PDB file of N, H, CA, C and O in Angstrom:
ATOM      1  N   MET A   1       0.852  -1.165   0.000  1.00  0.00           N
ATOM      2  CA  MET A   1       0.000   0.000   0.000  1.00  0.00           C
ATOM      3  C   MET A   1       0.898   1.228   0.000  1.00  0.00           C
ATOM      4  O   MET A   1       1.836   1.297   0.794  1.00  0.00           O
ATOM      5  N   PRO A   2       0.639   2.184  -0.858  1.00  0.00           N
ATOM      6  CA  PRO A   2       1.451   3.398  -0.891  1.00  0.00           C
ATOM      7  C   PRO A   2       1.341   4.176   0.413  1.00  0.00           C
ATOM      8  O   PRO A   2       0.293   4.186   1.058  1.00  0.00           O
ATOM      9  N   ALA A   3       2.433   4.824   0.789  1.00  0.00           N
ATOM     10  H   ALA A   3       3.284   4.816   0.264  1.00  0.00           H
ATOM     11  CA  ALA A   3       2.464   5.570   2.049  1.00  0.00           C
ATOM     12  C   ALA A   3       1.453   6.703   2.077  1.00  0.00           C
ATOM     13  O   ALA A   3       0.984   7.069   3.154  1.00  0.00           O
ATOM     14  N   ASN A   4       1.100   7.270   0.928  1.00  0.00           N
ATOM     15  H   ASN A   4       1.481   6.973   0.053  1.00  0.00           H
ATOM     16  CA  ASN A   4       0.170   8.399   0.910  1.00  0.00           C
ATOM     17  C   ASN A   4      -1.275   7.983   0.651  1.00  0.00           C
ATOM     18  O   ASN A   4      -2.123   8.828   0.368  1.00  0.00           O
ATOM     19  N   ASP A   5      -1.554   6.705   0.744  1.00  0.00           N
ATOM     20  H   ASP A   5      -0.864   6.018   0.973  1.00  0.00           H
ATOM     21  CA  ASP A   5      -2.917   6.204   0.541  1.00  0.00           C
ATOM     22  C   ASP A   5      -3.812   6.734   1.662  1.00  0.00           C
ATOM     23  O   ASP A   5      -3.510   6.534   2.838  1.00  0.00           O
ATOM     24  N   ASN A   6      -4.907   7.404   1.308  1.00  0.00           N
ATOM     25  H   ASN A   6      -5.152   7.566   0.352  1.00  0.00           H
ATOM     26  CA  ASN A   6      -5.788   7.992   2.315  1.00  0.00           C
ATOM     27  C   ASN A   6      -6.459   6.957   3.200  1.00  0.00           C
ATOM     28  O   ASN A   6      -6.950   7.305   4.273  1.00  0.00           O
ATOM     29  N   ARG A   7      -6.496   5.708   2.792  1.00  0.00           N
ATOM     30  H   ARG A   7      -6.096   5.425   1.920  1.00  0.00           H
ATOM     31  CA  ARG A   7      -7.099   4.670   3.627  1.00  0.00           C
ATOM     32  C   ARG A   7      -6.199   4.304   4.797  1.00  0.00           C
ATOM     33  O   ARG A   7      -6.666   3.688   5.754  1.00  0.00           O
ATOM     34  N   ALA A   8      -4.940   4.660   4.748  1.00  0.00           N
ATOM     35  H   ALA A   8      -4.560   5.160   3.970  1.00  0.00           H
ATOM     36  CA  ALA A   8      -3.977   4.305   5.797  1.00  0.00           C
ATOM     37  C   ALA A   8      -3.967   5.358   6.894  1.00  0.00           C
ATOM     38  O   ALA A   8      -2.919   5.926   7.201  1.00  0.00           O
ATOM     39  N   ARG A   9      -5.098   5.615   7.471  1.00  0.00           N
ATOM     40  H   ARG A   9      -5.949   5.154   7.221  1.00  0.00           H
ATOM     41  CA  ARG A   9      -5.218   6.578   8.557  1.00  0.00           C
ATOM     42  C   ARG A   9      -4.703   5.978   9.846  1.00  0.00           C
ATOM     43  O   ARG A   9      -4.851   4.780  10.086  1.00  0.00           O
ATOM     44  N   LEU A  10      -4.105   6.801  10.668  1.00  0.00           N
ATOM     45  H   LEU A  10      -3.984   7.774  10.474  1.00  0.00           H
ATOM     46  CA  LEU A  10      -3.597   6.346  11.953  1.00  0.00           C
ATOM     47  C   LEU A  10      -4.670   6.479  13.023  1.00  0.00           C
ATOM     48  O   LEU A  10      -5.506   7.381  12.982  1.00  0.00           O
ATOM     49  N   MET A  11      -4.626   5.563  13.980  1.00  0.00           N
ATOM     50  H   MET A  11      -3.947   4.830  14.014  1.00  0.00           H
ATOM     51  CA  MET A  11      -5.548   5.568  15.116  1.00  0.00           C
ATOM     52  C   MET A  11      -4.729   5.633  16.394  1.00  0.00           C
ATOM     53  O   MET A  11      -3.708   4.956  16.518  1.00  0.00           O
ATOM     54  N   SER A  12      -5.174   6.441  17.338  1.00  0.00           N
ATOM     55  H   SER A  12      -6.004   6.991  17.237  1.00  0.00           H
ATOM     56  CA  SER A  12      -4.518   6.487  18.648  1.00  0.00           C
ATOM     57  C   SER A  12      -4.834   5.202  19.416  1.00  0.00           C
ATOM     58  O   SER A  12      -5.729   4.441  19.045  1.00  0.00           O
ATOM     59  N   VAL A  13      -4.089   4.983  20.478  1.00  0.00           N
ATOM     60  H   VAL A  13      -3.362   5.601  20.779  1.00  0.00           H
ATOM     61  CA  VAL A  13      -4.352   3.821  21.330  1.00  0.00           C
ATOM     62  C   VAL A  13      -5.779   3.888  21.869  1.00  0.00           C
ATOM     63  O   VAL A  13      -6.478   2.875  21.896  1.00  0.00           O
ATOM     64  N   ASN A  14      -6.216   5.065  22.296  1.00  0.00           N
ATOM     65  H   ASN A  14      -5.649   5.888  22.275  1.00  0.00           H
ATOM     66  CA  ASN A  14      -7.577   5.209  22.816  1.00  0.00           C
ATOM     67  C   ASN A  14      -8.617   4.885  21.754  1.00  0.00           C
ATOM     68  O   ASN A  14      -9.625   4.244  22.051  1.00  0.00           O
ATOM     69  N   ASP A  15      -8.382   5.322  20.515  1.00  0.00           N
ATOM     70  H   ASP A  15      -7.563   5.842  20.274  1.00  0.00           H
ATOM     71  CA  ASP A  15      -9.302   5.001  19.425  1.00  0.00           C
ATOM     72  C   ASP A  15      -9.370   3.494  19.194  1.00  0.00           C
ATOM     73  O   ASP A  15     -10.448   2.935  18.992  1.00  0.00           O
ATOM     74  N   VAL A  16      -8.216   2.850  19.228  1.00  0.00           N
ATOM     75  H   VAL A  16      -7.340   3.305  19.392  1.00  0.00           H
ATOM     76  CA  VAL A  16      -8.172   1.397  19.006  1.00  0.00           C
ATOM     77  C   VAL A  16      -8.918   0.668  20.117  1.00  0.00           C
ATOM     78  O   VAL A  16      -9.707  -0.237  19.846  1.00  0.00           O
ATOM     79  N   VAL A  17      -8.673   1.056  21.360  1.00  0.00           N
ATOM     80  H   VAL A  17      -8.032   1.791  21.581  1.00  0.00           H
ATOM     81  CA  VAL A  17      -9.347   0.417  22.498  1.00  0.00           C
ATOM     82  C   VAL A  17     -10.863   0.542  22.354  1.00  0.00           C
ATOM     83  O   VAL A  17     -11.589  -0.427  22.577  1.00  0.00           O
ATOM     84  N   ARG A  18     -11.338   1.723  21.985  1.00  0.00           N
ATOM     85  H   ARG A  18     -10.748   2.510  21.804  1.00  0.00           H
ATOM     86  CA  ARG A  18     -12.788   1.905  21.772  1.00  0.00           C
ATOM     87  C   ARG A  18     -13.290   1.037  20.617  1.00  0.00           C
ATOM     88  O   ARG A  18     -14.377   0.464  20.694  1.00  0.00           O
ATOM     89  N   GLU A  19     -12.515   0.945  19.570  1.00  0.00           N
ATOM     90  H   GLU A  19     -11.632   1.411  19.507  1.00  0.00           H
ATOM     91  CA  GLU A  19     -12.923   0.204  18.362  1.00  0.00           C
ATOM     92  C   GLU A  19     -12.981  -1.303  18.602  1.00  0.00           C
ATOM     93  O   GLU A  19     -13.917  -1.961  18.147  1.00  0.00           O
ATOM     94  N   ILE A  20     -11.991  -1.861  19.312  1.00  0.00           N
ATOM     95  H   ILE A  20     -11.231  -1.326  19.681  1.00  0.00           H
ATOM     96  CA  ILE A  20     -11.917  -3.315  19.445  1.00  0.00           C
ATOM     97  C   ILE A  20     -12.577  -3.845  20.711  1.00  0.00           C
ATOM     98  O   ILE A  20     -12.824  -5.046  20.823  1.00  0.00           O
ATOM     99  N   GLY A  21     -12.863  -2.967  21.662  1.00  0.00           N
ATOM    100  H   GLY A  21     -12.662  -1.992  21.571  1.00  0.00           H
ATOM    101  CA  GLY A  21     -13.564  -3.409  22.859  1.00  0.00           C
ATOM    102  C   GLY A  21     -12.703  -4.166  23.858  1.00  0.00           C
ATOM    103  O   GLY A  21     -13.229  -4.911  24.685  1.00  0.00           O
ATOM    104  N   LEU A  22     -11.387  -3.988  23.794  1.00  0.00           N
ATOM    105  H   LEU A  22     -10.960  -3.383  23.123  1.00  0.00           H
ATOM    106  CA  LEU A  22     -10.483  -4.595  24.765  1.00  0.00           C
ATOM    107  C   LEU A  22      -9.834  -3.493  25.591  1.00  0.00           C
ATOM    108  O   LEU A  22      -9.808  -2.332  25.183  1.00  0.00           O
ATOM    109  N   SER A  23      -9.318  -3.862  26.740  1.00  0.00           N
ATOM    110  H   SER A  23      -9.340  -4.805  27.072  1.00  0.00           H
ATOM    111  CA  SER A  23      -8.632  -2.880  27.581  1.00  0.00           C
ATOM    112  C   SER A  23      -7.272  -2.528  26.983  1.00  0.00           C
ATOM    113  O   SER A  23      -6.758  -3.231  26.113  1.00  0.00           O
ATOM    114  N   ARG A  24      -6.703  -1.429  27.466  1.00  0.00           N
ATOM    115  H   ARG A  24      -7.121  -0.857  28.173  1.00  0.00           H
ATOM    116  CA  ARG A  24      -5.351  -1.041  27.038  1.00  0.00           C
ATOM    117  C   ARG A  24      -4.356  -2.147  27.388  1.00  0.00           C
ATOM    118  O   ARG A  24      -3.478  -2.484  26.593  1.00  0.00           O
ATOM    119  N   ALA A  25      -4.509  -2.707  28.593  1.00  0.00           N
ATOM    120  H   ALA A  25      -5.222  -2.434  29.239  1.00  0.00           H
ATOM    121  CA  ALA A  25      -3.590  -3.765  29.031  1.00  0.00           C
ATOM    122  C   ALA A  25      -3.663  -4.964  28.086  1.00  0.00           C
ATOM    123  O   ALA A  25      -2.633  -5.522  27.710  1.00  0.00           O
ATOM    124  N   GLU A  26      -4.862  -5.357  27.709  1.00  0.00           N
ATOM    125  H   GLU A  26      -5.699  -4.904  28.015  1.00  0.00           H
ATOM    126  CA  GLU A  26      -5.021  -6.494  26.798  1.00  0.00           C
ATOM    127  C   GLU A  26      -4.469  -6.168  25.416  1.00  0.00           C
ATOM    128  O   GLU A  26      -3.847  -7.015  24.775  1.00  0.00           O
ATOM    129  N   LEU A  27      -4.695  -4.952  24.963  1.00  0.00           N
ATOM    130  H   LEU A  27      -5.200  -4.264  25.484  1.00  0.00           H
ATOM    131  CA  LEU A  27      -4.150  -4.522  23.673  1.00  0.00           C
ATOM    132  C   LEU A  27      -2.629  -4.654  23.677  1.00  0.00           C
ATOM    133  O   LEU A  27      -2.055  -5.215  22.744  1.00  0.00           O
ATOM    134  N   PHE A  28      -1.970  -4.142  24.722  1.00  0.00           N
ATOM    135  H   PHE A  28      -2.436  -3.686  25.481  1.00  0.00           H
ATOM    136  CA  PHE A  28      -0.520  -4.196  24.783  1.00  0.00           C
ATOM    137  C   PHE A  28      -0.007  -5.621  24.967  1.00  0.00           C
ATOM    138  O   PHE A  28       1.073  -5.961  24.483  1.00  0.00           O
ATOM    139  N   LYS A  29      -0.782  -6.458  25.668  1.00  0.00           N
ATOM    140  H   LYS A  29      -1.660  -6.181  26.061  1.00  0.00           H
ATOM    141  CA  LYS A  29      -0.414  -7.863  25.822  1.00  0.00           C
ATOM    142  C   LYS A  29      -0.422  -8.572  24.462  1.00  0.00           C
ATOM    143  O   LYS A  29       0.506  -9.310  24.129  1.00  0.00           O
ATOM    144  N   ARG A  30      -1.475  -8.339  23.694  1.00  0.00           N
ATOM    145  H   ARG A  30      -2.229  -7.740  23.965  1.00  0.00           H
ATOM    146  CA  ARG A  30      -1.570  -8.961  22.369  1.00  0.00           C
ATOM    147  C   ARG A  30      -0.531  -8.408  21.412  1.00  0.00           C
ATOM    148  O   ARG A  30       0.006  -9.136  20.577  1.00  0.00           O
ATOM    149  N   ARG A  31      -0.253  -7.125  21.536  1.00  0.00           N
ATOM    150  H   ARG A  31      -0.689  -6.534  22.214  1.00  0.00           H
ATOM    151  CA  ARG A  31       0.782  -6.499  20.704  1.00  0.00           C
ATOM    152  C   ARG A  31       2.139  -7.134  21.012  1.00  0.00           C
ATOM    153  O   ARG A  31       2.894  -7.452  20.092  1.00  0.00           O
ATOM    154  N   ALA A  32       2.455  -7.321  22.290  1.00  0.00           N
ATOM    155  H   ALA A  32       1.842  -7.063  23.037  1.00  0.00           H
ATOM    156  CA  ALA A  32       3.729  -7.934  22.687  1.00  0.00           C
ATOM    157  C   ALA A  32       3.823  -9.385  22.220  1.00  0.00           C
ATOM    158  O   ALA A  32       4.906  -9.868  21.890  1.00  0.00           O
ATOM    159  N   ALA A  33       2.686 -10.073  22.192  1.00  0.00           N
ATOM    160  H   ALA A  33       1.806  -9.681  22.460  1.00  0.00           H
ATOM    161  CA  ALA A  33       2.659 -11.470  21.757  1.00  0.00           C
ATOM    162  C   ALA A  33       2.682 -11.602  20.235  1.00  0.00           C
ATOM    163  O   ALA A  33       2.832 -12.705  19.708  1.00  0.00           O
ATOM    164  N   GLY A  34       2.536 -10.494  19.540  1.00  0.00           N
ATOM    165  H   GLY A  34       2.414  -9.598  19.968  1.00  0.00           H
ATOM    166  CA  GLY A  34       2.534 -10.531  18.079  1.00  0.00           C
ATOM    167  C   GLY A  34       1.206 -10.936  17.480  1.00  0.00           C
ATOM    168  O   GLY A  34       1.142 -11.311  16.309  1.00  0.00           O
ATOM    169  N   THR A  35       0.135 -10.863  18.274  1.00  0.00           N
ATOM    170  H   THR A  35       0.188 -10.558  19.225  1.00  0.00           H
ATOM    171  CA  THR A  35      -1.187 -11.257  17.782  1.00  0.00           C
ATOM    172  C   THR A  35      -2.069 -10.050  17.484  1.00  0.00           C
ATOM    173  O   THR A  35      -3.276 -10.188  17.281  1.00  0.00           O
ATOM    174  N   PHE A  36      -1.463  -8.874  17.459  1.00  0.00           N
ATOM    175  H   PHE A  36      -0.483  -8.762  17.624  1.00  0.00           H
ATOM    176  CA  PHE A  36      -2.160  -7.649  17.085  1.00  0.00           C
ATOM    177  C   PHE A  36      -1.208  -6.863  16.198  1.00  0.00           C
ATOM    178  O   PHE A  36       0.008  -6.973  16.354  1.00  0.00           O
ATOM    179  N   PRO A  37      -1.735  -6.073  15.272  1.00  0.00           N
ATOM    180  CA  PRO A  37      -0.853  -5.331  14.365  1.00  0.00           C
ATOM    181  C   PRO A  37       0.164  -4.461  15.104  1.00  0.00           C
ATOM    182  O   PRO A  37      -0.110  -3.945  16.187  1.00  0.00           O
ATOM    183  N   ALA A  38       1.325  -4.313  14.505  1.00  0.00           N
ATOM    184  H   ALA A  38       1.548  -4.732  13.625  1.00  0.00           H
ATOM    185  CA  ALA A  38       2.399  -3.501  15.081  1.00  0.00           C
ATOM    186  C   ALA A  38       2.009  -2.031  15.093  1.00  0.00           C
ATOM    187  O   ALA A  38       1.265  -1.557  14.235  1.00  0.00           O
ATOM    188  N   ALA A  39       2.529  -1.330  16.079  1.00  0.00           N
ATOM    189  H   ALA A  39       3.134  -1.715  16.776  1.00  0.00           H
ATOM    190  CA  ALA A  39       2.275   0.097  16.200  1.00  0.00           C
ATOM    191  C   ALA A  39       3.269   0.887  15.350  1.00  0.00           C
ATOM    192  O   ALA A  39       4.350   0.408  15.006  1.00  0.00           O
ATOM    193  N   VAL A  40       2.865   2.100  15.030  1.00  0.00           N
ATOM    194  H   VAL A  40       1.987   2.489  15.310  1.00  0.00           H
ATOM    195  CA  VAL A  40       3.725   3.044  14.318  1.00  0.00           C
ATOM    196  C   VAL A  40       4.227   4.049  15.349  1.00  0.00           C
ATOM    197  O   VAL A  40       3.421   4.752  15.959  1.00  0.00           O
ATOM    198  N   PRO A  41       5.542   4.133  15.558  1.00  0.00           N
ATOM    199  CA  PRO A  41       6.039   5.114  16.520  1.00  0.00           C
ATOM    200  C   PRO A  41       5.889   6.536  15.977  1.00  0.00           C
ATOM    201  O   PRO A  41       6.254   6.815  14.835  1.00  0.00           O
ATOM    202  N   LEU A  42       5.354   7.419  16.800  1.00  0.00           N
ATOM    203  H   LEU A  42       5.058   7.192  17.727  1.00  0.00           H
ATOM    204  CA  LEU A  42       5.166   8.817  16.404  1.00  0.00           C
ATOM    205  C   LEU A  42       6.127   9.744  17.138  1.00  0.00           C
ATOM    206  O   LEU A  42       6.386  10.857  16.682  1.00  0.00           O
ATOM    207  N   GLY A  43       6.643   9.301  18.244  1.00  0.00           N
ATOM    208  H   GLY A  43       6.433   8.396  18.614  1.00  0.00           H
ATOM    209  CA  GLY A  43       7.559  10.088  19.068  1.00  0.00           C
ATOM    210  C   GLY A  43       8.123   9.206  20.155  1.00  0.00           C
ATOM    211  O   GLY A  43       7.953   7.987  20.118  1.00  0.00           O
ATOM    212  N   ASP A  44       8.784   9.799  21.112  1.00  0.00           N
ATOM    213  H   ASP A  44       8.921  10.789  21.142  1.00  0.00           H
ATOM    214  CA  ASP A  44       9.401   9.011  22.186  1.00  0.00           C
ATOM    215  C   ASP A  44       8.389   8.207  22.983  1.00  0.00           C
ATOM    216  O   ASP A  44       8.670   7.076  23.383  1.00  0.00           O
ATOM    217  N   ARG A  45       7.214   8.778  23.219  1.00  0.00           N
ATOM    218  H   ARG A  45       6.986   9.696  22.895  1.00  0.00           H
ATOM    219  CA  ARG A  45       6.224   8.101  24.055  1.00  0.00           C
ATOM    220  C   ARG A  45       4.853   8.044  23.403  1.00  0.00           C
ATOM    221  O   ARG A  45       3.841   7.961  24.100  1.00  0.00           O
ATOM    222  N   ARG A  46       4.805   8.085  22.099  1.00  0.00           N
ATOM    223  H   ARG A  46       5.627   8.152  21.533  1.00  0.00           H
ATOM    224  CA  ARG A  46       3.515   8.117  21.401  1.00  0.00           C
ATOM    225  C   ARG A  46       3.539   7.131  20.244  1.00  0.00           C
ATOM    226  O   ARG A  46       4.473   7.117  19.443  1.00  0.00           O
ATOM    227  N   ILE A  47       2.501   6.308  20.169  1.00  0.00           N
ATOM    228  H   ILE A  47       1.742   6.320  20.820  1.00  0.00           H
ATOM    229  CA  ILE A  47       2.361   5.359  19.067  1.00  0.00           C
ATOM    230  C   ILE A  47       0.959   5.485  18.484  1.00  0.00           C
ATOM    231  O   ILE A  47       0.069   6.084  19.087  1.00  0.00           O
ATOM    232  N   ALA A  48       0.784   4.913  17.309  1.00  0.00           N
ATOM    233  H   ALA A  48       1.507   4.427  16.819  1.00  0.00           H
ATOM    234  CA  ALA A  48      -0.526   4.856  16.669  1.00  0.00           C
ATOM    235  C   ALA A  48      -0.605   3.538  15.910  1.00  0.00           C
ATOM    236  O   ALA A  48       0.392   2.833  15.755  1.00  0.00           O
ATOM    237  N   PHE A  49      -1.792   3.222  15.447  1.00  0.00           N
ATOM    238  H   PHE A  49      -2.602   3.795  15.573  1.00  0.00           H
ATOM    239  CA  PHE A  49      -2.012   2.008  14.671  1.00  0.00           C
ATOM    240  C   PHE A  49      -2.635   2.391  13.339  1.00  0.00           C
ATOM    241  O   PHE A  49      -3.351   3.388  13.241  1.00  0.00           O
ATOM    242  N   ILE A  50      -2.362   1.599  12.321  1.00  0.00           N
ATOM    243  H   ILE A  50      -1.780   0.789  12.400  1.00  0.00           H
ATOM    244  CA  ILE A  50      -2.919   1.856  11.002  1.00  0.00           C
ATOM    245  C   ILE A  50      -4.335   1.283  10.964  1.00  0.00           C
ATOM    246  O   ILE A  50      -4.551   0.098  11.217  1.00  0.00           O
ATOM    247  N   ARG A  51      -5.280   2.143  10.646  1.00  0.00           N
ATOM    248  H   ARG A  51      -5.104   3.106  10.440  1.00  0.00           H
ATOM    249  CA  ARG A  51      -6.703   1.770  10.672  1.00  0.00           C
ATOM    250  C   ARG A  51      -6.988   0.522   9.836  1.00  0.00           C
ATOM    251  O   ARG A  51      -7.716  -0.363  10.287  1.00  0.00           O
ATOM    252  N   THR A  52      -6.432   0.436   8.636  1.00  0.00           N
ATOM    253  H   THR A  52      -5.841   1.154   8.270  1.00  0.00           H
ATOM    254  CA  THR A  52      -6.727  -0.719   7.782  1.00  0.00           C
ATOM    255  C   THR A  52      -6.226  -2.016   8.400  1.00  0.00           C
ATOM    256  O   THR A  52      -6.840  -3.067   8.212  1.00  0.00           O
ATOM    257  N   GLU A  53      -5.108  -1.957   9.143  1.00  0.00           N
ATOM    258  H   GLU A  53      -4.610  -1.103   9.296  1.00  0.00           H
ATOM    259  CA  GLU A  53      -4.607  -3.153   9.815  1.00  0.00           C
ATOM    260  C   GLU A  53      -5.493  -3.538  10.990  1.00  0.00           C
ATOM    261  O   GLU A  53      -5.732  -4.723  11.222  1.00  0.00           O
ATOM    262  N   VAL A  54      -5.976  -2.563  11.725  1.00  0.00           N
ATOM    263  H   VAL A  54      -5.781  -1.600  11.537  1.00  0.00           H
ATOM    264  CA  VAL A  54      -6.903  -2.829  12.840  1.00  0.00           C
ATOM    265  C   VAL A  54      -8.205  -3.412  12.278  1.00  0.00           C
ATOM    266  O   VAL A  54      -8.743  -4.373  12.828  1.00  0.00           O
ATOM    267  N   ASP A  55      -8.702  -2.840  11.201  1.00  0.00           N
ATOM    268  H   ASP A  55      -8.266  -2.059  10.755  1.00  0.00           H
ATOM    269  CA  ASP A  55      -9.920  -3.363  10.568  1.00  0.00           C
ATOM    270  C   ASP A  55      -9.721  -4.799  10.097  1.00  0.00           C
ATOM    271  O   ASP A  55     -10.614  -5.633  10.251  1.00  0.00           O
ATOM    272  N   ALA A  56      -8.556  -5.090   9.526  1.00  0.00           N
ATOM    273  H   ALA A  56      -7.831  -4.412   9.402  1.00  0.00           H
ATOM    274  CA  ALA A  56      -8.267  -6.458   9.074  1.00  0.00           C
ATOM    275  C   ALA A  56      -8.218  -7.420  10.254  1.00  0.00           C
ATOM    276  O   ALA A  56      -8.673  -8.559  10.146  1.00  0.00           O
ATOM    277  N   TRP A  57      -7.665  -6.965  11.389  1.00  0.00           N
ATOM    278  H   TRP A  57      -7.296  -6.040  11.477  1.00  0.00           H
ATOM    279  CA  TRP A  57      -7.623  -7.797  12.591  1.00  0.00           C
ATOM    280  C   TRP A  57      -9.040  -8.119  13.061  1.00  0.00           C
ATOM    281  O   TRP A  57      -9.338  -9.259  13.414  1.00  0.00           O
ATOM    282  N   ILE A  58      -9.906  -7.113  13.063  1.00  0.00           N
ATOM    283  H   ILE A  58      -9.664  -6.186  12.775  1.00  0.00           H
ATOM    284  CA  ILE A  58     -11.309  -7.324  13.452  1.00  0.00           C
ATOM    285  C   ILE A  58     -11.975  -8.300  12.496  1.00  0.00           C
ATOM    286  O   ILE A  58     -12.669  -9.220  12.929  1.00  0.00           O
ATOM    287  N   ASP A  59     -11.769  -8.108  11.207  1.00  0.00           N
ATOM    288  H   ASP A  59     -11.205  -7.360  10.855  1.00  0.00           H
ATOM    289  CA  ASP A  59     -12.355  -9.005  10.204  1.00  0.00           C
ATOM    290  C   ASP A  59     -11.884 -10.451  10.412  1.00  0.00           C
ATOM    291  O   ASP A  59     -12.664 -11.391  10.254  1.00  0.00           O
ATOM    292  N   ALA A  60     -10.606 -10.622  10.765  1.00  0.00           N
ATOM    293  H   ALA A  60      -9.973  -9.859  10.894  1.00  0.00           H
ATOM    294  CA  ALA A  60     -10.077 -11.964  11.013  1.00  0.00           C
ATOM    295  C   ALA A  60     -10.738 -12.602  12.225  1.00  0.00           C
ATOM    296  O   ALA A  60     -11.001 -13.805  12.218  1.00  0.00           O
ATOM    297  N   ARG A  61     -11.013 -11.818  13.274  1.00  0.00           N
ATOM    298  H   ARG A  61     -10.799 -10.841  13.280  1.00  0.00           H
ATOM    299  CA  ARG A  61     -11.706 -12.351  14.452  1.00  0.00           C
ATOM    300  C   ARG A  61     -13.104 -12.827  14.064  1.00  0.00           C
ATOM    301  O   ARG A  61     -13.554 -13.888  14.497  1.00  0.00           O
ATOM    302  N   ILE A  62     -13.787 -12.022  13.238  1.00  0.00           N
ATOM    303  H   ILE A  62     -13.421 -11.160  12.887  1.00  0.00           H
ATOM    304  CA  ILE A  62     -15.144 -12.380  12.799  1.00  0.00           C
ATOM    305  C   ILE A  62     -15.093 -13.648  11.951  1.00  0.00           C
ATOM    306  O   ILE A  62     -15.929 -14.535  12.118  1.00  0.00           O
ATOM    307  N   ALA A  63     -14.126 -13.742  11.048  1.00  0.00           N
ATOM    308  H   ALA A  63     -13.447 -13.020  10.912  1.00  0.00           H
ATOM    309  CA  ALA A  63     -13.995 -14.927  10.187  1.00  0.00           C
ATOM    310  C   ALA A  63     -13.704 -16.163  11.023  1.00  0.00           C
ATOM    311  O   ALA A  63     -14.248 -17.234  10.751  1.00  0.00           O
ATOM    312  N   ALA A  64     -12.848 -16.032  12.047  1.00  0.00           N
ATOM    313  H   ALA A  64     -12.407 -15.162  12.269  1.00  0.00           H
ATOM    314  CA  ALA A  64     -12.547 -17.165  12.917  1.00  0.00           C
ATOM    315  C   ALA A  64     -13.791 -17.630  13.656  1.00  0.00           C
ATOM    316  O   ALA A  64     -14.017 -18.830  13.813  1.00  0.00           O
ATOM    317  N   ARG A  65     -14.591 -16.684  14.104  1.00  0.00           N
ATOM    318  H   ARG A  65     -14.407 -15.709  13.977  1.00  0.00           H
ATOM    319  CA  ARG A  65     -15.852 -17.035  14.774  1.00  0.00           C
ATOM    320  C   ARG A  65     -16.777 -17.778  13.816  1.00  0.00           C
ATOM    321  O   ARG A  65     -17.394 -18.778  14.184  1.00  0.00           O
ATOM    322  N   ASP A  66     -16.864 -17.282  12.591  1.00  0.00           N
ATOM    323  H   ASP A  66     -16.363 -16.469  12.292  1.00  0.00           H
ATOM    324  CA  ASP A  66     -17.744 -17.910  11.610  1.00  0.00           C
ATOM    325  C   ASP A  66     -17.283 -19.322  11.270  1.00  0.00           C
ATOM    326  O   ASP A  66     -18.112 -20.206  11.058  1.00  0.00           O
ATOM    327  N   LEU A  67     -15.966 -19.545  11.215  1.00  0.00           N
ATOM    328  H   LEU A  67     -15.293 -18.827  11.387  1.00  0.00           H
ATOM    329  CA  LEU A  67     -15.448 -20.886  10.959  1.00  0.00           C
ATOM    330  C   LEU A  67     -15.790 -21.828  12.102  1.00  0.00           C
ATOM    331  O   LEU A  67     -16.171 -22.975  11.872  1.00  0.00           O
ATOM    332  N   ARG A  68     -15.654 -21.340  13.348  1.00  0.00           N
ATOM    333  H   ARG A  68     -15.345 -20.408  13.534  1.00  0.00           H
ATOM    334  CA  ARG A  68     -16.005 -22.180  14.500  1.00  0.00           C
ATOM    335  C   ARG A  68     -17.484 -22.515  14.510  1.00  0.00           C
ATOM    336  O   ARG A  68     -17.873 -23.630  14.857  1.00  0.00           O
ATOM    337  N   SER A  69     -18.314 -21.542  14.126  1.00  0.00           N
ATOM    338  H   SER A  69     -17.998 -20.636  13.844  1.00  0.00           H
ATOM    339  CA  SER A  69     -19.762 -21.757  14.107  1.00  0.00           C
ATOM    340  C   SER A  69     -20.163 -22.764  13.045  1.00  0.00           C
ATOM    341  O   SER A  69     -21.115 -23.523  13.228  1.00  0.00           O
ATOM    342  N   ALA A  70     -19.435 -22.771  11.929  1.00  0.00           N
ATOM    343  H   ALA A  70     -18.662 -22.154  11.780  1.00  0.00           H
ATOM    344  CA  ALA A  70     -19.765 -23.657  10.822  1.00  0.00           C
ATOM    345  C   ALA A  70     -19.305 -25.085  11.070  1.00  0.00           C
ATOM    346  O   ALA A  70     -19.790 -26.016  10.427  1.00  0.00           O
ATOM    347  N   ALA A  71     -18.368 -25.263  12.001  1.00  0.00           N
ATOM    348  H   ALA A  71     -17.973 -24.507  12.523  1.00  0.00           H
ATOM    349  CA  ALA A  71     -17.802 -26.607  12.261  1.00  0.00           C
ATOM    350  C   ALA A  71     -18.743 -27.452  13.081  1.00  0.00           C
ATOM    351  O   ALA A  71     -18.430 -28.602  13.390  1.00  0.00           O
TER     352      ALA A  71
END
């Protein structure tokens, strides 16, 4: 995806927590485990996430649920 693609909007940690319905602690736990998209460093103490990657993660959770339901 090109760096200037308008779909690649950044989301703050607070935005991500609201979007995915998990706590900050759980978000950081999954990030450390490599089961959540990597953050983009914005400064010494500030990170963000790429919206399309967060959306893809949500879609994957839904697909996994649907596969379990179909089994």
